[in-house]
KEZA-984233 format. One record per atom (N, C-alpha, C): atom name; z, x, y; residue in one letter; residue number from 1. Coordinates in steps of 0.05 Angstrom, whole numbers. Atoms other than C-alpha are relative to their C-alpha. Last residue first. Layout:
residues N
 at      z      x      y aa   i
 CA      Z      X      Y  a NUM
...
***
This chain:
residues 268
 at      z      x      y aa   i
  N     24     10     12  n 268
 CA   1330   1559  -4336  n 268
  C     -3     11    -28  n 268
  N      9    -16     23  e 267
 CA   1398   1565  -4304  e 267
  C    -25    -13    -12  e 267
  N     26    -12     -5  t 266
 CA   1404   1532  -4236  t 266
  C    -10     17    -23  t 266
  N      2    -23     17  n 265
 CA   1460   1483  -4251  n 265
  C    -28     12      3  n 265
  N     24    -16     -3  e 264
 CA   1483   1428  -4205  e 264
  C      1     25    -18  e 264
  N     18      5     22  e 263
 CA   1539   1384  -4231  e 263
  C    -25     16      0  e 263
  N     -7    -18     23  p 262
 CA   1590   1416  -4184  p 262
  C    -18     -5    -25  p 262
  N     12     12     23  n 261
 CA   1556   1383  -4124  n 261
  C      4     18    -25  n 261
  N     -8     28      2  n 260
 CA   1595   1394  -4060  n 260
  C    -13    -14    -24  n 260
  N    -28      3      7  k 259
 CA   1593   1470  -4065  k 259
  C      8    -29     -6  k 259
  N    -17      5    -23  t 258
 CA   1518   1474  -4066  t 258
  C     28     -6     -9  t 258
  N    -23     17      5  p 257
 CA   1472   1506  -4118  p 257
  C     17     -3     26  p 257
  N    -24    -15     -7  t 256
 CA   1405   1532  -4093  t 256
  C     25    -18     -4  t 256
  N    -14     10    -24  t 255
 CA   1348   1501  -4130  t 255
  C     24     18      5  t 255
  N    -27     10      4  v 254
 CA   1302   1538  -4178  v 254
  C     11    -11     26  v 254
  N    -22    -16    -12  g 253
 CA   1228   1553  -4184  g 253
  C     26    -14     -5  g 253
  N      5     -3    -29  a 252
 CA   1160   1520  -4197  a 252
  C     22     16     13  a 252
  N     12    -26     -6  g 251
 CA   1166   1532  -4272  g 251
  C     -5      5     30  g 251
  N    -18    -22      5  t 250
 CA   1215   1475  -4280  t 250
  C    -12     27      8  t 250
  N     -6    -16    -24  g 249
 CA   1171   1424  -4246  g 249
  C     17     24     -4  g 249
  N    -18     15    -18  g 248
 CA   1171   1371  -4300  g 248
  C      8     15     24  g 248
  N    -29     -7      3  d 247
 CA   1144   1421  -4350  d 247
  C     18    -14     19  d 247
  N     -8     28      2  v 246
 CA   1070   1411  -4364  v 246
  C     30      1     -5  v 246
  N    -28      6      7  l 245
 CA   1044   1479  -4341  l 245
  C      5    -30      0  l 245
  N     -8     25    -13  l 244
 CA    969   1490  -4344  l 244
  C     28     -7     -9  l 244
  N    -25      9     12  d 243
 CA    951   1562  -4358  d 243
  C      8    -25     15  d 243
  N    -24      6    -16  v 242
 CA    878   1574  -4339  v 242
  C     24     -6    -19  v 242
  N    -17    -23     -3  g 241
 CA    819   1611  -4371  g 241
  C     26     -5     16  g 241
  N     -3    -16     24  t 240
 CA    769   1555  -4360  t 240
  C     18     24      7  t 240
  N    -27    -12      4  i 239
 CA    762   1497  -4312  i 239
  C     -1     16    -25  i 239
  N      1    -26    -14  y 238
 CA    694   1477  -4285  y 238
  C     26     14     -2  y 238
  N     23    -16      6  s 237
 CA    681   1420  -4334  s 237
  C     -2     27     14  s 237
  N    -10    -27     -5  s 236
 CA    751   1391  -4329  s 236
  C    -22     20     -4  s 236
  N    -14     -1    -25  r 235
 CA    728   1319  -4321  r 235
  C     10     27      7  r 235
  N     17     -7    -22  p 234
 CA    678   1331  -4377  p 234
  C     14      1     27  p 234
  N     20     19     -8  e 233
 CA    731   1330  -4431  e 233
  C    -15      8     25  e 233
  N     23      0     19  a 232
 CA    770   1383  -4468  a 232
  C    -23    -18      9  a 232
  N     12    -26      1  l 231
 CA    821   1401  -4414  l 231
  C    -24      3    -19  l 231
  N     14     -6    -26  f 230
 CA    834   1328  -4401  f 230
  C    -14     26     -1  f 230
  N     25     15      1  v 229
 CA    850   1317  -4475  v 229
  C    -16      5     26  v 229
  N     17    -14     19  i 228
 CA    903   1372  -4472  i 228
  C    -28    -14     -1  i 228
  N     10    -24    -14  v 227
 CA    933   1340  -4409  v 227
  C    -19     16    -18  v 227
  N     19      8    -21  e 226
 CA    938   1273  -4443  e 226
  C    -12     23     15  e 226
  N     26      6     13  a 225
 CA    970   1305  -4504  a 225
  C    -21     -8     20  a 225
  N     14    -26      4  v 224
 CA   1025   1336  -4461  v 224
  C    -27     -6    -12  v 224
  N      7    -10    -26  e 223
 CA   1046   1267  -4436  e 223
  C    -15     27     -2  e 223
  N     24     14    -10  e 222
 CA   1042   1239  -4506  e 222
  C     -9     10     27  e 222
  N     24    -12     12  p 221
 CA   1091   1291  -4532  p 221
  C    -26    -12     11  p 221
  N      7     12     25  a 220
 CA   1143   1264  -4483  a 220
  C    -25     13    -11  a 220
  N     26     12      2  g 219
 CA   1175   1305  -4428  g 219
  C     -4    -12    -27  g 219
  N     18    -15     18  r 218
 CA   1249   1318  -4418  r 218
  C    -27    -15     -1  r 218
  N      4     11     26  r 217
 CA   1283   1288  -4357  r 217
  C    -17     19    -17  r 217
  N    -25     10     12  q 216
 CA   1311   1305  -4289  q 216
  C     -4    -14    -26  q 216
  N      5     29      5  m 215
 CA   1243   1313  -4254  m 215
  C     23    -13    -16  m 215
  N      3     15    -25  p 214
 CA   1268   1379  -4224  p 214
  C     -5    -30     -4  p 214
  N     28      8     -3  i 213
 CA   1292   1403  -4292  i 213
  C     -4    -16     25  i 213
  N     15    -22    -14  t 212
 CA   1359   1438  -4286  t 212
  C    -29     -7      4  t 212
  N     -6      1    -28  r 211
 CA   1396   1372  -4302  r 211
  C    -13     23     16  r 211
  N     17     20    -13  v 210
 CA   1360   1371  -4368  v 210
  C      5     -2     30  v 210
  N     26    -12     -4  y 209
 CA   1394   1436  -4388  y 209
  C    -18    -20     15  y 209
  N     -2    -19    -22  k 208
 CA   1463   1406  -4378  k 208
  C    -27     12      7  k 208
  N     -5     16    -24  a 207
 CA   1445   1347  -4423  a 207
  C      2     18     25  a 207
  N     25     13     -8  v 206
 CA   1415   1393  -4475  v 206
  C      4    -15     26  v 206
  N     -9     24    -14  d 205
 CA   1476   1438  -4481  d 205
  C    -24    -14     12  d 205
  N     13      5    -26  v 204
 CA   1447   1488  -4531  v 204
  C     11    -27     11  v 204
  N    -19     -5    -21  h 203
 CA   1495   1506  -4587  h 203
  C    -11     -5     28  h 203
  N    -22     19      1  d 202
 CA   1454   1472  -4642  d 202
  C     20      4     23  d 202
  N     -2     13    -26  f 201
 CA   1390   1509  -4622  f 201
  C     25    -19      1  f 201
  N      0    -20    -22  d 200
 CA   1388   1561  -4679  d 200
  C      6    -13     27  d 200
  N    -27     -9     -6  p 199
 CA   1409   1505  -4728  p 199
  C      1     20     23  p 199
  N     -8    -19     20  v 198
 CA   1339   1473  -4724  v 198
  C     27     11      9  v 198
  N    -18     13     18  a 197
 CA   1315   1412  -4686  a 197
  C      7     18    -24  a 197
  N    -26    -12     -4  t 196
 CA   1284   1455  -4631  t 196
  C     21    -13    -18  t 196
  N      1    -29      1  i 195
 CA   1213   1443  -4653  i 195
  C     27     13      4  i 195
  N    -18    -11     20  e 194
 CA   1228   1370  -4669  e 194
  C      1     31      0  e 194
  N     12     -3     26  t 193
 CA   1198   1342  -4605  t 193
  C     20     13    -19  t 193
  N    -17     13     20  d 192
 CA   1224   1316  -4538  d 192
  C    -15      0    -27  d 192
  N     13     24     11  i 191
 CA   1188   1365  -4493  i 191
  C     16    -10    -23  i 191
  N    -17     13     19  s 190
 CA   1223   1417  -4450  s 190
  C    -12    -27     -8  s 190
  N    -28     -7     -4  g 189
 CA   1168   1457  -4418  g 189
  C     17    -14    -21  g 189
  N    -20     21     -2  p 188
 CA   1097   1453  -4444  p 188
  C     27     12      6  p 188
  N    -27    -11      3  c 187
 CA   1048   1509  -4428  c 187
  C     21    -22      4  c 187
  N    -20     17    -11  v 186
 CA    977   1486  -4439  v 186
  C     27     12     -6  v 186
  N    -25      5     15  d 185
 CA    922   1536  -4451  d 185
  C     18    -18     16  d 185
  N    -23      3    -17  n 184
 CA    849   1540  -4433  n 184
  C     25     -2    -16  n 184
  N    -25     -6     14  v 183
 CA    784   1561  -4465  v 183
  C     23      0     19  v 183
  N    -23     -4    -18  r 182
 CA    717   1533  -4442  r 182
  C     25      3    -17  r 182
  N    -25      7     14  i 181
 CA    655   1542  -4485  i 181
  C     23      7     19  i 181
  N    -10     26     -9  g 180
 CA    592   1539  -4441  g 180
  C     25     -8    -14  g 180
  N      9     20     19  r 179
 CA    560   1595  -4481  r 179
  C     10    -28      8  r 179
  N     29      1     -1  h 178
 CA    564   1644  -4423  h 178
  C    -11    -20    -20  h 178
  N     10     16    -23  a 177
 CA    638   1627  -4416  a 177
  C    -30     -3      0  a 177
  N     15     23      9  l 176
 CA    655   1652  -4486  l 176
  C    -12    -17     22  l 176
  N     21     -7     19  e 175
 CA    678   1723  -4470  e 175
  C    -18    -23     -8  e 175
  N     21    -17    -12  i 174
 CA    714   1705  -4406  i 174
  C    -22      5    -20  i 174
  N     14     14    -22  a 173
 CA    751   1646  -4434  a 173
  C    -22     16     12  a 173
  N     20     18     13  a 172
 CA    767   1684  -4498  a 172
  C    -16    -15     21  a 172
  N     22    -17     10  v 171
 CA    801   1739  -4457  v 171
  C    -22    -17    -12  v 171
  N     16    -10    -23  r 170
 CA    840   1688  -4417  r 170
  C    -23     18    -10  r 170
  N     15     22    -13  t 169
 CA    864   1649  -4478  t 169
  C    -18     11     22  t 169
  N     23      7     17  l 168
 CA    884   1711  -4516  l 168
  C    -18    -21     13  l 168
  N     19    -23     -2  a 167
 CA    929   1733  -4459  a 167
  C    -25     -6    -16  a 167
  N     12      2    -27  r 166
 CA    962   1664  -4455  r 166
  C    -21     22      4  r 166
  N     20     22      1  v 165
 CA    974   1664  -4530  v 165
  C    -14     -2     27  v 165
  N     24     -9     12  g 164
 CA   1008   1732  -4523  g 164
  C    -22    -21     -2  g 164
  N     13    -16    -21  f 163
 CA   1059   1704  -4474  f 163
  C    -27     11    -11  f 163
  N     13     19    -18  k 162
 CA   1072   1653  -4529  k 162
  C    -12     13     25  k 162
  N     24     11     13  s 161
 CA   1085   1705  -4583  s 161
  C    -15    -19     19  s 161
  N     21    -21      3  a 160
 CA   1131   1744  -4537  a 160
  C    -25    -11    -12  a 160
  N     13     -5    -26  g 159
 CA   1168   1681  -4517  g 159
  C    -22     21     -2  g 159
  N     17     24     -7  y 158
 CA   1182   1660  -4589  y 158
  C    -15      6     26  y 158
  N     22      1     19  a 157
 CA   1207   1729  -4608  a 157
  C    -19    -22      6  a 157
  N     18    -24     -2  g 156
 CA   1248   1738  -4545  g 156
  C    -23     -2    -18  g 156
  N     26      9     10  l 155
 CA   1277   1668  -4541  l 155
  C    -20     22      1  l 155
  N     -3     10     27  e 154
 CA   1351   1687  -4535  e 154
  C    -26    -12    -11  e 154
  N    -19    -13     18  a 153
 CA   1345   1697  -4460  a 153
  C      1    -15    -26  a 153
  N    -25     14      5  t 152
 CA   1284   1665  -4428  t 152
  C     17     14    -20  t 152
  N    -16    -12     21  a 151
 CA   1223   1697  -4397  a 151
  C     27    -13     -2  a 151
  N    -26     -8    -11  v 150
 CA   1183   1649  -4354  v 150
  C     17     11    -23  v 150
  N      4     -5    -29  v 149
 CA   1109   1642  -4371  v 149
  C     25     11     13  v 149
  N     21    -21     -1  g 148
 CA   1107   1643  -4447  g 148
  C     -8      6     28  g 148
  N    -13    -24      8  r 147
 CA   1173   1605  -4446  r 147
  C    -20     23     -4  r 147
  N    -13    -10    -24  l 146
 CA   1136   1551  -4408  l 146
  C     14     26     -5  l 146
  N    -26     12     -6  s 145
 CA   1097   1547  -4473  s 145
  C      9      9     28  s 145
  N    -19    -21     -5  s 144
 CA   1030   1566  -4504  s 144
  C     27    -14      5  s 144
  N    -27      8    -10  i 143
 CA    988   1513  -4536  i 143
  C     17     24      2  i 143
  N    -22    -12     14  n 142
 CA    915   1532  -4540  n 142
  C     26    -10     11  n 142
  N    -25      2    -15  v 141
 CA    858   1487  -4518  v 141
  C     22     12    -18  v 141
  N    -24     -9     15  v 140
 CA    788   1505  -4540  v 140
  C     24     -4     18  v 140
  N    -25     -5    -15  a 139
 CA    726   1469  -4514  a 139
  C     22      8    -20  a 139
  N    -26     10     11  g 138
 CA    654   1463  -4536  g 138
  C     24      7     17  g 138
  N     -9     22    -16  g 137
 CA    590   1473  -4495  g 137
  C     26    -12    -10  g 137
  N     -1     -6    -28  d 136
 CA    558   1516  -4548  d 136
  C      8    -25     16  d 136
  N     25      5    -13  v 135
 CA    577   1495  -4618  v 135
  C      2      7     30  v 135
  N      1     23    -18  m 134
 CA    638   1527  -4648  m 134
  C    -27     -2     13  m 134
  N     11     25     12  r 133
 CA    630   1573  -4708  r 133
  C     -3    -23     19  r 133
  N     21     -4     20  r 132
 CA    641   1646  -4689  r 132
  C    -14    -26     -8  r 132
  N     20    -19    -10  a 131
 CA    679   1641  -4624  a 131
  C    -23      3    -19  a 131
  N     15     14    -21  a 130
 CA    716   1579  -4649  a 130
  C    -23     18     10  a 130
  N     17     20     14  t 129
 CA    737   1616  -4712  t 129
  C    -17    -15     20  t 129
  N     22    -15     12  r 128
 CA    762   1674  -4669  r 128
  C    -19    -18    -15  r 128
  N     19     -8    -22  v 127
 CA    802   1626  -4626  v 127
  C    -24     15    -12  v 127
  N     14     24    -10  g 126
 CA    833   1594  -4688  g 126
  C    -20      7     21  g 126
  N     19      8     20  l 125
 CA    848   1662  -4719  l 125
  C    -15    -26      8  l 125
  N     22    -19      1  f 124
 CA    880   1685  -4655  f 124
  C    -21     -8    -20  f 124
  N     17      8    -23  t 123
 CA    922   1621  -4651  t 123
  C    -24     19      1  t 123
  N     12     25      6  g 122
 CA    950   1634  -4721  g 122
  C    -19     -9     22  g 122
  N     21     -6     19  v 121
 CA    962   1707  -4703  v 121
  C    -15    -26     -8  v 121
  N     20    -17    -12  l 120
 CA   1001   1685  -4642  l 120
  C    -23      6    -18  l 120
  N      7      8    -27  n 119
 CA   1046   1627  -4661  n 119
  C    -23     15     12  n 119
  N      6     28     -3  l 118
 CA   1050   1633  -4736  l 118
  C    -11     -7     28  l 118
  N     21      9     19  d 117
 CA   1044   1708  -4747  d 117
  C     -8    -29      5  d 117
  N     26    -11     -7  v 116
 CA   1082   1727  -4684  v 116
  C    -22    -10    -18  v 116
  N      8     12    -25  m 115
 CA   1139   1679  -4697  m 115
  C    -28     11      8  m 115
  N      8     28      5  r 114
 CA   1143   1700  -4770  r 114
  C     -9    -13     25  r 114
  N     28      1     11  r 113
 CA   1141   1773  -4750  r 113
  C     -9    -28     -6  r 113
  N     19     -7    -22  f 112
 CA   1202   1764  -4706  f 112
  C    -28     -1    -10  f 112
  N      2     23    -18  g 111
 CA   1240   1727  -4761  g 111
  C    -20      6     23  g 111
  N     14     22     13  e 110
 CA   1224   1780  -4813  e 110
  C     -3    -24     19  e 110
  N     29     -7     -1  l 109
 CA   1244   1836  -4765  l 109
  C    -16    -22    -13  l 109
  N      9    -16     22  s 108
 CA   1311   1800  -4756  s 108
  C    -30      7      3  s 108
  N     26     10     11  t 107
 CA   1333   1778  -4688  t 107
  C     -9     18    -22  t 107
  N     -6     15     25  d 106
 CA   1407   1793  -4675  d 106
  C    -25    -11    -13  d 106
  N    -16    -17     18  a 105
 CA   1397   1848  -4623  a 105
  C      6    -14    -27  a 105
  N     17    -20     13  l 104
 CA   1341   1807  -4592  l 104
  C     15     17    -20  l 104
  N      2    -25    -16  p 103
 CA   1389   1750  -4580  p 103
  C    -18     20    -14  p 103
  N    -20    -20      7  a 102
 CA   1372   1689  -4623  a 102
  C     -3     23     20  a 102
  N    -16     -7    -23  r 101
 CA   1331   1625  -4619  r 101
  C     21     20     -9  r 101
  N    -26     -9      8  i 100
 CA   1273   1612  -4666  i 100
  C     15      8     25  i 100
  N    -18    -15    -18  a  99
 CA   1212   1571  -4651  a  99
  C     25      9    -15  a  99
  N    -28      4      6  a  98
 CA   1152   1542  -4688  a  98
  C     16     18     19  a  98
  N    -18    -21     -9  g  97
 CA   1077   1534  -4680  g  97
  C     29     -7     -7  g  97
  N    -20     -8     20  a  96
 CA   1015   1494  -4696  a  96
  C     18     22     11  a  96
  N    -26     11     -7  s  95
 CA    980   1467  -4633  s  95
  C     22      9    -20  s  95
  N    -18    -17     15  n  94
 CA    914   1504  -4631  n  94
  C     29     -7      7  n  94
  N    -26     -1    -12  v  93
 CA    868   1449  -4607  v  93
  C     19     15    -18  v  93
  N    -22    -11     16  m  92
 CA    794   1459  -4624  m  92
  C     26     -1     17  m  92
  N    -25     -3    -15  v  91
 CA    735   1419  -4598  v  91
  C     21     10    -19  v  91
  N      6      3    -28  q  90
 CA    662   1420  -4620  q  90
  C     25      4     18  q  90
  N    -23     -3    -18  l  89
 CA    663   1441  -4693  l  89
  C     -8      0     29  l  89
  N     -5    -27     -8  p  88
 CA    603   1416  -4733  p  88
  C     22      1     22  p  88
  N    -15     -2    -25  h  87
 CA    612   1345  -4759  h  87
  C      6     29      8  h  87
  N     16      7    -23  g  86
 CA    562   1327  -4812  g  86
  C     13      1     27  g  86
  N     -3     29     -5  e  85
 CA    609   1325  -4871  e  85
  C    -15     -9     25  e  85
  N     12     14     23  a  84
 CA    585   1393  -4894  a  84
  C      1    -30      3  a  84
  N     29     -1     -2  e  83
 CA    599   1419  -4824  e  83
  C    -13    -15    -23  e  83
  N      8     16    -22  m  82
 CA    671   1395  -4827  m  82
  C    -30     -1      3  m  82
  N     -1     28      9  e  81
 CA    679   1423  -4897  e  81
  C     -7    -18     23  e  81
  N     22      5     19  d  80
 CA    655   1492  -4874  d  80
  C     -1    -29     -8  d  80
  N     24      3    -16  v  79
 CA    703   1488  -4815  v  79
  C    -25     -4    -17  v  79
  N     -1     25    -16  v  78
 CA    761   1475  -4861  v  78
  C    -25     -4     16  v  78
  N      3     23     19  k  77
 CA    742   1529  -4911  k  77
  C     -1    -26     16  k  77
  N     28      2      7  e  76
 CA    732   1582  -4857  e  76
  C     -5    -25    -17  e  76
  N     14      8    -24  w  75
 CA    802   1569  -4829  w  75
  C    -30     -5     -6  w  75
  N     -5     28     -3  a  74
 CA    832   1572  -4899  a  74
  C    -15    -11     25  a  74
  N     18     14     18  q  73
 CA    800   1640  -4909  q  73
  C      3    -30      2  q  73
  N     27      0    -11  e  72
 CA    835   1666  -4847  e  72
  C    -20    -14    -18  e  72
  N     18     -6     22  d  71
 CA    904   1644  -4872  d  71
  C    -29     -1     10  d  71
  N     -2    -29      4  r  70
 CA    957   1646  -4816  r  70
  C    -21     10    -20  r  70
  N     15    -13    -21  v  69
 CA    937   1576  -4792  v  69
  C      1     31     -3  v  69
  N    -20    -19     -8  d  68
 CA    959   1546  -4859  d  68
  C    -14     18     20  d  68
  N      7    -25    -14  l  67
 CA    910   1489  -4862  l  67
  C     26     15      7  l  67
  N    -23    -19      2  v  66
 CA    910   1428  -4907  v  66
  C     -9     26     12  v  66
  N      4    -25     15  k  65
 CA    857   1380  -4882  k  65
  C     25     17      0  k  65
  N    -22    -19     -1  f  64
 CA    863   1307  -4860  f  64
  C     -6     24    -17  f  64
  N      9    -25    -12  r  63
 CA    795   1274  -4855  r  63
  C     22     21      2  r  63
  N     20    -11     18  e  62
 CA    811   1216  -4902  e  62
  C    -11     27     10  e  62
  N    -14    -11     24  a  61
 CA    875   1202  -4863  a  61
  C    -20     13    -19  a  61
  N     12    -25      7  a  60
 CA    836   1194  -4798  a  60
  C     12     13    -25  a  60
  N     24      3     16  g  59
 CA    846   1121  -4779  g  59
  C    -13     26     -9  g  59
  N     23      1    -18  y  58
 CA    895   1129  -4721  y  58
  C    -26      2    -16  y  58
  N     -6     17    -22  e  57
 CA    959   1113  -4759  e  57
  C    -23     -3     20  e  57
  N      7     28      8  a  56
 CA    931   1142  -4823  a  56
  C      5    -19     24  a  56
  N     28      4     -4  a  55
 CA    932   1211  -4790  a  55
  C     -8    -29     -7  a  55
  N      5      1    -29  a  54
 CA   1008   1209  -4784  a  54
  C    -29     -7      5  a  54
  N    -13     24    -10  a  53
 CA   1016   1191  -4857  a  53
  C     -5     -3     30  a  53
  N     17     23      7  r  52
 CA    965   1244  -4877  r  52
  C     12    -26     10  r  52
  N     25     -2    -15  g  51
 CA   1003   1298  -4839  g  51
  C    -18    -24     -6  g  51
  N     -5     10    -27  r  50
 CA   1071   1275  -4865  r  50
  C    -26      1     16  r  50
  N     -9     28      0  e  49
 CA   1050   1281  -4937  e  49
  C      3    -11     28  e  49
  N     21     19      8  v  48
 CA   1008   1344  -4928  v  48
  C      9    -29      2  v  48
  N    -16     22     10  d  47
 CA   1057   1386  -4888  d  47
  C    -19    -23     -7  d  47
  N     -9     -8     27  v  46
 CA   1015   1449  -4882  v  46
  C     17    -22    -12  v  46
  N    -28     -8      0  d  45
 CA    977   1418  -4823  d  45
  C      5     11    -28  d  45
  N     -7    -19     21  t  44
 CA    908   1395  -4802  t  44
  C     29      7      2  t  44
  N    -28    -10     -3  p  43
 CA    880   1335  -4764  p  43
  C      6     19    -23  p  43
  N     -7    -14     25  y  42
 CA    804   1329  -4763  y  42
  C     28     11      4  y  42
  N    -23    -18      1  v  41
 CA    789   1278  -4709  v  41
  C      4     11    -28  v  41
  N     -3     -3     29  v  40
 CA    721   1247  -4697  v  40
  C     21     21     -5  v  40
  N      7    -25     13  a  39
 CA    729   1229  -4624  a  39
  C      3     -2    -30  a  39
  N     23      2     17  g  38
 CA    728   1157  -4600  g  38
  C     -9     26    -13  g  38
  N     24     -4    -17  r  37
 CA    774   1166  -4540  r  37
  C    -25     -1    -17  r  37
  N      2     23    -18  a  36
 CA    833   1135  -4579  a  36
  C    -25      2     18  a  36
  N     11     22     15  a  35
 CA    820   1187  -4633  a  35
  C     -4    -24     17  a  35
  N     28     -5      3  f  34
 CA    831   1242  -4582  f  34
  C    -13    -23    -15  f  34
  N     13      4    -26  a  33
 CA    898   1212  -4562  a  33
  C    -30      5     -1  a  33
  N      2     29     -6  a  32
 CA    920   1203  -4634  a  32
  C    -15     -5     26  a  32
  N     20     11     19  a  31
 CA    905   1276  -4650  a  31
  C     -4    -30      6  a  31
  N     26     -9    -10  t  30
 CA    943   1298  -4587  t  30
  C    -22    -12    -18  t  30
  N      7     16    -23  a  29
 CA   1004   1257  -4606  a  29
  C    -27      7     11  a  29
  N      5     27      8  a  28
 CA   1004   1288  -4675  a  28
  C     -7    -18     23  a  28
  N     25      0     16  g  27
 CA    997   1359  -4648  g  27
  C     -7    -28     -9  g  27
  N     23     -1    -18  i  26
 CA   1050   1348  -4594  i  26
  C    -26     -2    -15  i  26
  N     -2    -11    -27  g  25
 CA   1102   1327  -4644  g  25
  C    -25     -1     17  g  25
  N    -21     10    -16  k  24
 CA   1084   1315  -4717  k  24
  C     -2     11     29  k  24
  N    -18     17     15  a  23
 CA   1035   1326  -4773  a  23
  C     21    -13     17  a  23
  N      3     28     -7  a  22
 CA    980   1353  -4728  a  22
  C     18    -20    -15  a  22
  N    -27      9     -5  g  21
 CA   1000   1426  -4728  g  21
  C      1    -30      6  g  21
  N    -20    -12     18  t  20
 CA    927   1445  -4720  t  20
  C     28    -11      7  t  20
  N    -26     -3    -12  i  19
 CA    875   1400  -4688  i  19
  C     19     11    -21  i  19
  N    -18    -11     19  l  18
 CA    800   1402  -4702  l  18
  C     27      6     14  l  18
  N    -24    -13    -11  v  17
 CA    758   1356  -4660  v  17
  C     18      9    -22  v  17
  N    -16     -9     23  a  16
 CA    687   1334  -4677  a  16
  C     23     17     11  a  16
  N     -4    -29      2  a  15
 CA    659   1296  -4617  a  15
  C     18      7    -23  a  15
  N     14    -11     23  g  14
 CA    638   1223  -4629  g  14
  C      3     30     -4  g  14
  N      9     20     18  e  13
 CA    657   1201  -4559  e  13
  C    -16     12    -23  e  13
  N    -18      1     23  l  12
 CA    689   1263  -4529  l  12
  C     -8    -22    -20  l  12
  N    -15     24     -3  d  11
 CA    629   1276  -4484  d  11
  C     18     -2    -25  d  11
  N      3     22     18  l  10
 CA    606   1348  -4486  l  10
  C     17    -24      8  l  10
  N    -26     11      2  i   9
 CA    594   1399  -4432  i   9
  C     -1    -26    -15  i   9
  N    -10     -2     28  r   8
 CA    526   1429  -4450  r   8
  C     29    -12     -3  r   8
  N      6     24     15  n   7
 CA    495   1402  -4386  n   7
  C      9      2    -29  n   7
  N     10     -8     26  d   6
 CA    532   1455  -4346  d   6
  C     -5    -25    -17  d   6
  N    -18      4     23  q   5
 CA    542   1425  -4277  q   5
  C    -14      8    -26  q   5
  N     11     21     17  t   4
 CA    498   1456  -4224  t   4
  C     18     -3    -24  t   4
  N      0     -3     29  g   3
 CA    527   1496  -4167  g   3
  C    -12    -23    -15  g   3
  N    -13     22     15  s   2
 CA    508   1497  -4094  s   2
  C     -1      6    -30  s   2
  N     16      7     24  m   1
 CA    493   1562  -4058  m   1
  C     15    -21    -15  m   1
***
């Protein structure tokens, strides 16, 4: 039996796109990528000054909205404003997030809850908002992490929250499929952003870590942004409920170290 493409799949030209964490990094690159496709981008963040400055670069400064993703009333307010401006929600990218690095024994309850609230609860509220307010045929892209696929020492709180994002994505994909709303997540590996520019990561040997990546380099935010756009556009019309790794091959496995190459390192 042959299939028929869902005619509710939207074209990005003129589509209303809400992006969280859009002041910098992957969120900012994603907002710019959607704008380049002619989408009506609504960038959001808690960093107002930096968020508006980033949005000005792709002509969306006037649509920038303040959004703390942990605040359910704030979500409703943003979507209400989008609708009032004639742009009902069609695409959502849940990119806001943060990381801490510490052994579980040294992780404070406050720190653990902060990771869960920001990375997981924030994504849950975004997904729930999409389920309630998004037009049929829309698309949701959540940002998980390679660390939400491969467990990593000293990233317990971060990893737990990102593993949870993957579970939310799959449940939402099943529940919203009948409305033509596709829900997927992207799992970035080592991307050159500010998320690790905090004291927790000062002891990490970045050069040594890069040698463990099969492609031998870190990724750029723009490379992740292109994948996110793909998951929202018609080219991915039969894809929902997937984890798409953007990690230079790290998640594929490890190499076997050899005696004649002391520079090799298989730690991930």
